[in-house]
C-alpha positions in Angstrom: -133.2 -50.6 112.6 -131.2 -50.1 109.4 -132.1 -46.9 107.7 -131.8 -48.2 104.2 -134.4 -50.9 104.7 -136.6 -48.7 106.9 -136.6 -45.9 104.4 -135.8 -43.2 106.9 -133.2 -41.4 104.8 -134.3 -37.9 103.9 -136.4 -38.0 100.7 -136.0 -34.3 100.3 -133.1 -32.3 101.5 -131.7 -28.8 101.1 -128.9 -27.0 102.8 -128.3 -23.4 103.5 -130.1 -20.8 105.6 -133.5 -22.4 105.1 -132.7 -26.1 105.3 -135.4 -28.7 105.0 -135.6 -32.5 105.0 -138.5 -35.0 105.1 -138.9 -38.7 105.0 -140.9 -41.7 106.0 -140.2 -45.0 107.7 -142.1 -48.0 108.9 -141.3 -48.9 112.5 -139.7 -52.2 113.4 -139.8 -51.9 117.2 -136.0 -51.8 117.6 -135.8 -48.5 119.5 -133.8 -45.4 118.8 -132.1 -44.7 115.4 -130.3 -41.9 113.7 -131.1 -40.1 110.4 -128.3 -38.0 108.9 -129.6 -34.5 107.8 -126.6 -32.5 106.7 -127.8 -29.5 108.9 -128.8 -29.0 112.5 -132.6 -28.7 112.8 -134.5 -26.0 114.6 -137.9 -27.7 114.4 -138.9 -31.4 113.9 -142.3 -32.9 113.5 -143.0 -36.7 113.4 -146.5 -38.0 112.4 -147.6 -41.5 113.2 -150.0 -41.9 110.3 -151.3 -45.2 111.5 -152.6 -43.9 114.8 -152.8 -40.1 114.1 -150.3 -39.1 116.8 -147.9 -36.1 116.3 -144.7 -35.3 118.1 -143.0 -31.9 117.8 -139.7 -30.6 119.0 -138.2 -27.1 118.7 -134.7 -25.7 119.4 -134.6 -24.7 123.1 -136.6 -27.7 124.3 -134.9 -30.4 126.3 -134.0 -33.4 124.1 -136.0 -35.6 126.4 -139.2 -33.7 125.8 -141.6 -33.3 122.8 -145.1 -31.9 122.4 -147.4 -34.9 121.7 -150.8 -34.5 120.1 -153.3 -37.3 119.9 -156.7 -36.6 121.5 -155.1 -33.7 123.5 -151.8 -31.8 123.6 -149.3 -32.8 126.2 -145.6 -32.7 127.0 -144.2 -36.2 126.4 -141.0 -37.0 128.3 -140.6 -40.5 126.9 -140.4 -39.9 123.1 -137.1 -38.1 122.4 -136.2 -36.3 119.2 -132.6 -35.4 119.6 -130.6 -33.2 117.2 -127.0 -34.3 117.0 -123.9 -32.5 115.9 -121.0 -33.6 113.6 -120.2 -36.7 115.6 -121.6 -39.0 112.9 -119.3 -39.3 109.9 -121.9 -37.8 107.5 -122.6 -34.6 109.5 -125.5 -33.3 111.6 -128.3 -35.8 112.4 -131.5 -36.6 114.3 -132.0 -39.4 116.7 -135.6 -40.6 117.0 -135.6 -42.4 120.3 -136.5 -42.5 123.9 -139.0 -45.3 124.2 -140.1 -47.2 121.1 -143.1 -44.8 120.6 -141.3 -43.4 117.6 -140.6 -46.8 116.2 -143.5 -49.2 116.8 -143.6 -52.2 114.6 -145.6 -51.8 111.4 -146.6 -48.2 112.1 -146.0 -45.7 109.3 -144.2 -42.5 110.3 -143.7 -39.3 108.3 -141.2 -36.7 109.5 -140.0 -33.2 108.6 -137.1 -31.2 109.9 -136.4 -27.5 109.3 -133.0 -25.9 109.8 
């Protein structure tokens, strides 16, 4: 997935003590991808608007786990939301990955990250 064509770049971004970024993307089925934030997130929420499924990750949780809400709340060990450090050239980032659940073809996703 190329972020420019997928529209996953942060639409809104702030830095500082209360950092915030949000964006949308349409899945293409290609698997995991990175979004550069400019800050390290403490909380991330991804909403699959097409199927009404929500994934949430908070600092302290394993990168391989999210809370998934569809018809019930469960711990999902296949849809990773991984905060990254400064290893990408542009600074701190998020990886949406694991299986393709966070990147299903033609599904609309809305995400928000708080620092």
